PDB file of N, CA, C, O and CB in Angstrom:
ATOM      1  N   MET A   1      77.153 -36.023 -25.133  1.00  0.00           N
ATOM      2  CA  MET A   1      77.321 -34.845 -26.163  1.00  0.00           C
ATOM      3  C   MET A   1      76.214 -35.147 -26.992  1.00  0.00           C
ATOM      4  O   MET A   1      75.762 -34.240 -27.691  1.00  0.00           O
ATOM      5  CB  MET A   1      78.764 -34.760 -27.031  1.00  0.00           C
ATOM      6  N   ILE A   2      75.649 -36.397 -27.032  1.00  0.00           N
ATOM      7  CA  ILE A   2      74.651 -36.470 -28.001  1.00  0.00           C
ATOM      8  C   ILE A   2      73.310 -35.926 -28.012  1.00  0.00           C
ATOM      9  O   ILE A   2      72.669 -36.035 -29.057  1.00  0.00           O
ATOM     10  CB  ILE A   2      74.503 -37.556 -28.172  1.00  0.00           C
ATOM     11  N   VAL A   3      72.718 -35.282 -26.877  1.00  0.00           N
ATOM     12  CA  VAL A   3      71.719 -34.738 -26.241  1.00  0.00           C
ATOM     13  C   VAL A   3      71.668 -33.380 -27.087  1.00  0.00           C
ATOM     14  O   VAL A   3      71.089 -33.169 -28.152  1.00  0.00           O
ATOM     15  CB  VAL A   3      71.951 -34.651 -24.648  1.00  0.00           C
ATOM     16  N   PRO A   4      72.318 -32.658 -26.428  1.00  0.00           N
ATOM     17  CA  PRO A   4      72.415 -31.664 -27.534  1.00  0.00           C
ATOM     18  C   PRO A   4      72.890 -31.253 -29.082  1.00  0.00           C
ATOM     19  O   PRO A   4      72.955 -30.096 -29.496  1.00  0.00           O
ATOM     20  CB  PRO A   4      72.844 -31.102 -27.074  1.00  0.00           C
ATOM     21  N   ALA A   5      73.181 -32.356 -29.780  1.00  0.00           N
ATOM     22  CA  ALA A   5      72.951 -32.481 -31.256  1.00  0.00           C
ATOM     23  C   ALA A   5      71.824 -32.866 -31.803  1.00  0.00           C
ATOM     24  O   ALA A   5      71.413 -32.466 -32.893  1.00  0.00           O
ATOM     25  CB  ALA A   5      73.722 -33.240 -31.768  1.00  0.00           C
ATOM     26  N   VAL A   6      71.055 -33.964 -30.802  1.00  0.00           N
ATOM     27  CA  VAL A   6      70.148 -34.343 -31.345  1.00  0.00           C
ATOM     28  C   VAL A   6      68.913 -33.137 -30.802  1.00  0.00           C
ATOM     29  O   VAL A   6      67.875 -33.133 -31.463  1.00  0.00           O
ATOM     30  CB  VAL A   6      70.037 -35.887 -31.036  1.00  0.00           C
ATOM     31  N   ALA A   7      68.977 -32.539 -30.100  1.00  0.00           N
ATOM     32  CA  ALA A   7      68.203 -30.936 -29.616  1.00  0.00           C
ATOM     33  C   ALA A   7      68.113 -29.985 -30.901  1.00  0.00           C
ATOM     34  O   ALA A   7      67.128 -29.547 -31.495  1.00  0.00           O
ATOM     35  CB  ALA A   7      69.280 -29.934 -28.301  1.00  0.00           C
ATOM     36  N   LEU A   8      69.375 -29.832 -31.104  1.00  0.00           N
ATOM     37  CA  LEU A   8      70.067 -28.872 -32.218  1.00  0.00           C
ATOM     38  C   LEU A   8      69.418 -29.159 -33.713  1.00  0.00           C
ATOM     39  O   LEU A   8      68.872 -28.363 -34.477  1.00  0.00           O
ATOM     40  CB  LEU A   8      71.835 -29.196 -32.290  1.00  0.00           C
ATOM     41  N   ALA A   9      69.742 -30.985 -33.907  1.00  0.00           N
ATOM     42  CA  ALA A   9      69.162 -31.227 -35.129  1.00  0.00           C
ATOM     43  C   ALA A   9      67.557 -31.151 -35.067  1.00  0.00           C
ATOM     44  O   ALA A   9      66.995 -30.654 -36.043  1.00  0.00           O
ATOM     45  CB  ALA A   9      69.654 -32.570 -35.605  1.00  0.00           C
ATOM     46  N   LEU A  10      66.865 -31.557 -34.109  1.00  0.00           N
ATOM     47  CA  LEU A  10      65.219 -31.199 -33.826  1.00  0.00           C
ATOM     48  C   LEU A  10      64.942 -29.970 -34.176  1.00  0.00           C
ATOM     49  O   LEU A  10      63.988 -29.805 -34.937  1.00  0.00           O
ATOM     50  CB  LEU A  10      64.708 -31.280 -32.355  1.00  0.00           C
ATOM     51  N   TYR A  11      65.739 -28.760 -33.687  1.00  0.00           N
ATOM     52  CA  TYR A  11      64.796 -27.650 -33.907  1.00  0.00           C
ATOM     53  C   TYR A  11      65.497 -27.069 -35.339  1.00  0.00           C
ATOM     54  O   TYR A  11      65.007 -26.057 -35.840  1.00  0.00           O
ATOM     55  CB  TYR A  11      64.733 -26.456 -32.485  1.00  0.00           C
ATOM     56  N   LEU A  12      66.729 -27.774 -36.028  1.00  0.00           N
ATOM     57  CA  LEU A  12      66.958 -26.622 -37.286  1.00  0.00           C
ATOM     58  C   LEU A  12      66.161 -27.674 -37.839  1.00  0.00           C
ATOM     59  O   LEU A  12      66.596 -27.598 -38.988  1.00  0.00           O
ATOM     60  CB  LEU A  12      68.661 -26.056 -38.096  1.00  0.00           C
ATOM     61  N   PHE A  13      65.344 -28.571 -37.882  1.00  0.00           N
ATOM     62  CA  PHE A  13      64.241 -29.415 -38.392  1.00  0.00           C
ATOM     63  C   PHE A  13      63.017 -28.861 -38.669  1.00  0.00           C
ATOM     64  O   PHE A  13      62.382 -28.836 -39.723  1.00  0.00           O
ATOM     65  CB  PHE A  13      63.976 -30.378 -37.574  1.00  0.00           C
ATOM     66  N   ASN A  14      62.716 -28.327 -37.346  1.00  0.00           N
ATOM     67  CA  ASN A  14      61.660 -27.215 -37.334  1.00  0.00           C
ATOM     68  C   ASN A  14      61.405 -26.153 -37.809  1.00  0.00           C
ATOM     69  O   ASN A  14      60.298 -25.846 -38.251  1.00  0.00           O
ATOM     70  CB  ASN A  14      61.514 -26.862 -36.583  1.00  0.00           C
ATOM     71  N   VAL A  15      62.572 -25.308 -37.783  1.00  0.00           N
ATOM     72  CA  VAL A  15      63.260 -23.765 -38.417  1.00  0.00           C
ATOM     73  C   VAL A  15      62.780 -23.819 -40.032  1.00  0.00           C
ATOM     74  O   VAL A  15      62.309 -22.873 -40.664  1.00  0.00           O
ATOM     75  CB  VAL A  15      65.382 -23.684 -38.315  1.00  0.00           C
ATOM     76  N   ILE A  16      63.061 -25.371 -40.594  1.00  0.00           N
ATOM     77  CA  ILE A  16      63.588 -25.461 -41.830  1.00  0.00           C
ATOM     78  C   ILE A  16      62.168 -25.482 -42.459  1.00  0.00           C
ATOM     79  O   ILE A  16      61.713 -24.669 -43.263  1.00  0.00           O
ATOM     80  CB  ILE A  16      64.638 -26.717 -42.112  1.00  0.00           C
ATOM     81  N   LEU A  17      61.362 -26.927 -41.761  1.00  0.00           N
ATOM     82  CA  LEU A  17      59.954 -26.777 -41.772  1.00  0.00           C
ATOM     83  C   LEU A  17      59.134 -25.645 -41.762  1.00  0.00           C
ATOM     84  O   LEU A  17      58.434 -25.463 -42.758  1.00  0.00           O
ATOM     85  CB  LEU A  17      59.589 -27.316 -40.926  1.00  0.00           C
ATOM     86  N   SER A  18      59.074 -24.759 -40.736  1.00  0.00           N
ATOM     87  CA  SER A  18      57.873 -23.931 -40.840  1.00  0.00           C
ATOM     88  C   SER A  18      58.619 -22.854 -41.785  1.00  0.00           C
ATOM     89  O   SER A  18      57.983 -21.831 -42.039  1.00  0.00           O
ATOM     90  CB  SER A  18      57.178 -23.338 -39.275  1.00  0.00           C
ATOM     91  N   VAL A  19      59.382 -22.939 -42.104  1.00  0.00           N
ATOM     92  CA  VAL A  19      59.777 -21.499 -43.701  1.00  0.00           C
ATOM     93  C   VAL A  19      59.712 -22.108 -44.955  1.00  0.00           C
ATOM     94  O   VAL A  19      59.516 -21.477 -45.994  1.00  0.00           O
ATOM     95  CB  VAL A  19      61.656 -20.701 -43.846  1.00  0.00           C
ATOM     96  N   TYR A  20      59.909 -23.617 -44.873  1.00  0.00           N
ATOM     97  CA  TYR A  20      59.638 -24.196 -46.357  1.00  0.00           C
ATOM     98  C   TYR A  20      58.183 -24.479 -46.854  1.00  0.00           C
ATOM     99  O   TYR A  20      57.719 -24.102 -47.930  1.00  0.00           O
ATOM    100  CB  TYR A  20      60.348 -25.550 -46.486  1.00  0.00           C
ATOM    101  N   LYS A  21      57.585 -25.155 -45.958  1.00  0.00           N
ATOM    102  CA  LYS A  21      56.508 -25.092 -46.163  1.00  0.00           C
ATOM    103  C   LYS A  21      55.889 -26.093 -47.715  1.00  0.00           C
ATOM    104  O   LYS A  21      55.399 -25.633 -48.746  1.00  0.00           O
ATOM    105  CB  LYS A  21      56.407 -23.615 -46.092  1.00  0.00           C
ATOM    106  N   PRO A  22      56.117 -27.343 -47.401  1.00  0.00           N
ATOM    107  CA  PRO A  22      55.905 -28.215 -48.664  1.00  0.00           C
ATOM    108  C   PRO A  22      54.756 -28.362 -48.545  1.00  0.00           C
ATOM    109  O   PRO A  22      54.490 -29.417 -49.121  1.00  0.00           O
ATOM    110  CB  PRO A  22      56.574 -29.492 -48.879  1.00  0.00           C
ATOM    111  N   TRP A  23      53.684 -27.841 -48.046  1.00  0.00           N
ATOM    112  CA  TRP A  23      52.320 -28.328 -48.753  1.00  0.00           C
ATOM    113  C   TRP A  23      51.415 -26.578 -49.142  1.00  0.00           C
ATOM    114  O   TRP A  23      50.267 -26.483 -49.575  1.00  0.00           O
ATOM    115  CB  TRP A  23      51.203 -29.614 -47.298  1.00  0.00           C
ATOM    116  N   GLY A  24      52.250 -25.541 -48.858  1.00  0.00           N
ATOM    117  CA  GLY A  24      51.506 -24.173 -49.752  1.00  0.00           C
ATOM    118  C   GLY A  24      50.738 -23.711 -48.398  1.00  0.00           C
ATOM    119  O   GLY A  24      50.992 -24.150 -47.276  1.00  0.00           O
ATOM    120  N   ARG A  25      49.692 -22.686 -48.735  1.00  0.00           N
ATOM    121  CA  ARG A  25      49.266 -22.050 -47.912  1.00  0.00           C
ATOM    122  C   ARG A  25      48.252 -22.622 -47.920  1.00  0.00           C
ATOM    123  O   ARG A  25      48.011 -23.488 -48.761  1.00  0.00           O
ATOM    124  CB  ARG A  25      49.301 -20.890 -47.958  1.00  0.00           C
ATOM    125  N   ARG A  26      47.246 -22.202 -46.790  1.00  0.00           N
ATOM    126  CA  ARG A  26      45.905 -22.894 -46.188  1.00  0.00           C
ATOM    127  C   ARG A  26      44.948 -21.930 -46.989  1.00  0.00           C
ATOM    128  O   ARG A  26      44.988 -20.711 -47.152  1.00  0.00           O
ATOM    129  CB  ARG A  26      45.675 -22.846 -44.273  1.00  0.00           C
ATOM    130  N   LYS A  27      44.078 -22.895 -47.431  1.00  0.00           N
ATOM    131  CA  LYS A  27      42.961 -21.619 -47.948  1.00  0.00           C
ATOM    132  C   LYS A  27      42.265 -20.964 -46.626  1.00  0.00           C
ATOM    133  O   LYS A  27      42.460 -21.255 -45.446  1.00  0.00           O
ATOM    134  CB  LYS A  27      41.523 -22.319 -49.048  1.00  0.00           C
ATOM    135  N   ALA A  28      41.288 -19.869 -47.260  1.00  0.00           N
ATOM    136  CA  ALA A  28      40.873 -19.029 -45.830  1.00  0.00           C
ATOM    137  C   ALA A  28      39.627 -19.949 -45.628  1.00  0.00           C
ATOM    138  O   ALA A  28      39.098 -20.710 -46.438  1.00  0.00           O
ATOM    139  CB  ALA A  28      40.447 -17.066 -45.959  1.00  0.00           C
ATOM    140  N   ALA A  29      39.302 -19.679 -44.349  1.00  0.00           N
ATOM    141  CA  ALA A  29      38.269 -20.493 -43.492  1.00  0.00           C
ATOM    142  C   ALA A  29      36.785 -20.531 -44.191  1.00  0.00           C
ATOM    143  O   ALA A  29      36.227 -21.591 -44.477  1.00  0.00           O
ATOM    144  CB  ALA A  29      38.133 -19.772 -41.946  1.00  0.00           C
ATOM    145  N   GLY A  30      36.151 -19.072 -44.460  1.00  0.00           N
ATOM    146  CA  GLY A  30      35.098 -19.559 -45.389  1.00  0.00           C
ATOM    147  C   GLY A  30      33.920 -19.498 -43.973  1.00  0.00           C
ATOM    148  O   GLY A  30      33.984 -19.227 -42.774  1.00  0.00           O
ATOM    149  N   ALA A  31      32.798 -19.957 -45.030  1.00  0.00           N
ATOM    150  CA  ALA A  31      31.883 -20.830 -44.238  1.00  0.00           C
ATOM    151  C   ALA A  31      32.063 -22.228 -44.112  1.00  0.00           C
ATOM    152  O   ALA A  31      32.472 -22.862 -45.084  1.00  0.00           O
ATOM    153  CB  ALA A  31      30.686 -20.720 -44.692  1.00  0.00           C
ATOM    154  N   ARG A  32      31.810 -22.789 -43.041  1.00  0.00           N
ATOM    155  CA  ARG A  32      32.170 -24.121 -42.816  1.00  0.00           C
ATOM    156  C   ARG A  32      30.784 -24.995 -42.849  1.00  0.00           C
ATOM    157  O   ARG A  32      29.751 -24.672 -42.263  1.00  0.00           O
ATOM    158  CB  ARG A  32      32.984 -24.231 -41.411  1.00  0.00           C
ATOM    159  N   PRO A  33      31.034 -26.576 -43.931  1.00  0.00           N
ATOM    160  CA  PRO A  33      29.708 -26.955 -43.640  1.00  0.00           C
ATOM    161  C   PRO A  33      29.461 -27.595 -42.338  1.00  0.00           C
ATOM    162  O   PRO A  33      30.330 -28.019 -41.577  1.00  0.00           O
ATOM    163  CB  PRO A  33      29.267 -27.789 -44.619  1.00  0.00           C
ATOM    164  N   GLY A  34      28.178 -27.620 -42.159  1.00  0.00           N
ATOM    165  CA  GLY A  34      27.814 -28.321 -41.037  1.00  0.00           C
ATOM    166  C   GLY A  34      27.341 -27.232 -39.681  1.00  0.00           C
ATOM    167  O   GLY A  34      27.030 -27.513 -38.524  1.00  0.00           O
ATOM    168  N   ARG A  35      27.451 -25.789 -40.446  1.00  0.00           N
ATOM    169  CA  ARG A  35      26.967 -24.831 -39.150  1.00  0.00           C
ATOM    170  C   ARG A  35      25.753 -24.827 -39.509  1.00  0.00           C
ATOM    171  O   ARG A  35      25.485 -25.281 -40.621  1.00  0.00           O
ATOM    172  CB  ARG A  35      27.552 -23.272 -38.896  1.00  0.00           C
ATOM    173  N   ILE A  36      24.497 -24.213 -38.491  1.00  0.00           N
ATOM    174  CA  ILE A  36      23.458 -23.836 -38.683  1.00  0.00           C
ATOM    175  C   ILE A  36      23.583 -22.051 -38.979  1.00  0.00           C
ATOM    176  O   ILE A  36      24.204 -21.301 -38.227  1.00  0.00           O
ATOM    177  CB  ILE A  36      22.665 -24.394 -37.525  1.00  0.00           C
ATOM    178  N   PRO A  37      22.821 -21.583 -40.281  1.00  0.00           N
ATOM    179  CA  PRO A  37      22.848 -20.441 -40.313  1.00  0.00           C
ATOM    180  C   PRO A  37      21.743 -19.848 -39.700  1.00  0.00           C
ATOM    181  O   PRO A  37      20.567 -20.194 -39.812  1.00  0.00           O
ATOM    182  CB  PRO A  37      23.041 -20.124 -41.406  1.00  0.00           C
ATOM    183  N   GLY A  38      22.328 -18.692 -38.874  1.00  0.00           N
ATOM    184  CA  GLY A  38      21.598 -17.616 -38.305  1.00  0.00           C
ATOM    185  C   GLY A  38      21.622 -18.604 -36.925  1.00  0.00           C
ATOM    186  O   GLY A  38      20.491 -18.376 -36.495  1.00  0.00           O
ATOM    187  N   ALA A  39      22.131 -19.405 -36.132  1.00  0.00           N
ATOM    188  CA  ALA A  39      22.240 -19.649 -34.843  1.00  0.00           C
ATOM    189  C   ALA A  39      23.320 -19.639 -34.329  1.00  0.00           C
ATOM    190  O   ALA A  39      24.199 -20.493 -34.446  1.00  0.00           O
ATOM    191  CB  ALA A  39      21.798 -20.573 -34.543  1.00  0.00           C
ATOM    192  N   SER A  40      23.356 -18.123 -33.372  1.00  0.00           N
ATOM    193  CA  SER A  40      24.543 -17.368 -32.888  1.00  0.00           C
ATOM    194  C   SER A  40      24.713 -17.812 -31.633  1.00  0.00           C
ATOM    195  O   SER A  40      25.790 -17.674 -31.052  1.00  0.00           O
ATOM    196  CB  SER A  40      24.448 -15.880 -32.910  1.00  0.00           C
ATOM    197  N   GLY A  41      23.628 -18.412 -31.066  1.00  0.00           N
ATOM    198  CA  GLY A  41      23.843 -18.474 -29.562  1.00  0.00           C
ATOM    199  C   GLY A  41      22.836 -17.974 -28.679  1.00  0.00           C
ATOM    200  O   GLY A  41      22.493 -18.433 -27.589  1.00  0.00           O
ATOM    201  N   ALA A  42      22.529 -17.261 -29.115  1.00  0.00           N
ATOM    202  CA  ALA A  42      21.520 -16.356 -28.714  1.00  0.00           C
ATOM    203  C   ALA A  42      19.846 -16.479 -28.805  1.00  0.00           C
ATOM    204  O   ALA A  42      19.018 -15.654 -29.192  1.00  0.00           O
ATOM    205  CB  ALA A  42      21.870 -15.331 -29.392  1.00  0.00           C
ATOM    206  N   ALA A  43      19.667 -18.038 -28.218  1.00  0.00           N
ATOM    207  CA  ALA A  43      18.568 -18.142 -29.150  1.00  0.00           C
ATOM    208  C   ALA A  43      16.968 -17.840 -28.413  1.00  0.00           C
ATOM    209  O   ALA A  43      15.914 -18.050 -29.014  1.00  0.00           O
ATOM    210  CB  ALA A  43      18.690 -19.705 -29.787  1.00  0.00           C
ATOM    211  N   GLY A  44      17.037 -17.440 -27.348  1.00  0.00           N
ATOM    212  CA  GLY A  44      16.032 -16.856 -26.980  1.00  0.00           C
ATOM    213  C   GLY A  44      16.156 -17.131 -25.245  1.00  0.00           C
ATOM    214  O   GLY A  44      17.143 -17.513 -24.616  1.00  0.00           O
ATOM    215  N   PRO A  45      14.493 -16.714 -24.635  1.00  0.00           N
ATOM    216  CA  PRO A  45      14.827 -17.271 -23.148  1.00  0.00           C
ATOM    217  C   PRO A  45      14.924 -18.311 -22.603  1.00  0.00           C
ATOM    218  O   PRO A  45      14.242 -19.235 -23.046  1.00  0.00           O
ATOM    219  CB  PRO A  45      14.240 -17.002 -22.426  1.00  0.00           C
ATOM    220  N   GLY A  46      15.837 -18.554 -21.400  1.00  0.00           N
ATOM    221  CA  GLY A  46      16.441 -20.206 -21.551  1.00  0.00           C
ATOM    222  C   GLY A  46      15.149 -20.977 -20.859  1.00  0.00           C
ATOM    223  O   GLY A  46      14.011 -20.559 -21.070  1.00  0.00           O
ATOM    224  N   PRO A  47      15.394 -22.114 -20.029  1.00  0.00           N
ATOM    225  CA  PRO A  47      14.585 -22.755 -19.128  1.00  0.00           C
ATOM    226  C   PRO A  47      14.389 -22.156 -18.109  1.00  0.00           C
ATOM    227  O   PRO A  47      15.327 -21.394 -17.876  1.00  0.00           O
ATOM    228  CB  PRO A  47      14.926 -23.821 -18.811  1.00  0.00           C
ATOM    229  N   GLY A  48      13.570 -22.123 -17.329  1.00  0.00           N
ATOM    230  CA  GLY A  48      13.232 -21.569 -16.026  1.00  0.00           C
ATOM    231  C   GLY A  48      12.611 -20.023 -16.078  1.00  0.00           C
ATOM    232  O   GLY A  48      12.022 -19.499 -15.133  1.00  0.00           O
ATOM    233  N   SER A  49      12.921 -19.241 -17.694  1.00  0.00           N
ATOM    234  CA  SER A  49      11.986 -18.000 -17.276  1.00  0.00           C
ATOM    235  C   SER A  49      10.531 -17.869 -17.697  1.00  0.00           C
ATOM    236  O   SER A  49      10.082 -16.740 -17.890  1.00  0.00           O
ATOM    237  CB  SER A  49      12.578 -16.783 -17.791  1.00  0.00           C
ATOM    238  N   GLU A  50       9.562 -19.219 -17.893  1.00  0.00           N
ATOM    239  CA  GLU A  50       8.400 -19.199 -18.010  1.00  0.00           C
ATOM    240  C   GLU A  50       7.301 -17.830 -17.442  1.00  0.00           C
ATOM    241  O   GLU A  50       7.345 -17.917 -16.215  1.00  0.00           O
ATOM    242  CB  GLU A  50       8.234 -20.388 -17.470  1.00  0.00           C
ATOM    243  N   GLY A  51       6.845 -17.252 -17.627  1.00  0.00           N
ATOM    244  CA  GLY A  51       6.132 -16.086 -16.955  1.00  0.00           C
ATOM    245  C   GLY A  51       7.171 -15.146 -16.265  1.00  0.00           C
ATOM    246  O   GLY A  51       7.216 -15.192 -15.035  1.00  0.00           O
ATOM    247  N   ARG A  52       7.767 -14.542 -16.736  1.00  0.00           N
ATOM    248  CA  ARG A  52       8.689 -13.957 -16.142  1.00  0.00           C
ATOM    249  C   ARG A  52       8.835 -12.572 -16.549  1.00  0.00           C
ATOM    250  O   ARG A  52       9.710 -11.869 -16.043  1.00  0.00           O
ATOM    251  CB  ARG A  52       9.750 -14.642 -16.280  1.00  0.00           C
TER     252      ARG A  52
END
C-alpha cells in the first residue's frame, strides 16, 4: 500500500512543479557564445578529393 502512495505523491509533485515553475521563463536561445560565425559544416572539399 505504501508504493502506490509514494508514486502518487511523486507524480503530484512533478505536476505541481511543472505548472508552478518557480524559476520563471527561460531566455531565448539567441547567439551562443563560443560558436564560430560562418561555420555551417560545409567547409569545402573533404580529404581525398584533390585533383578530381
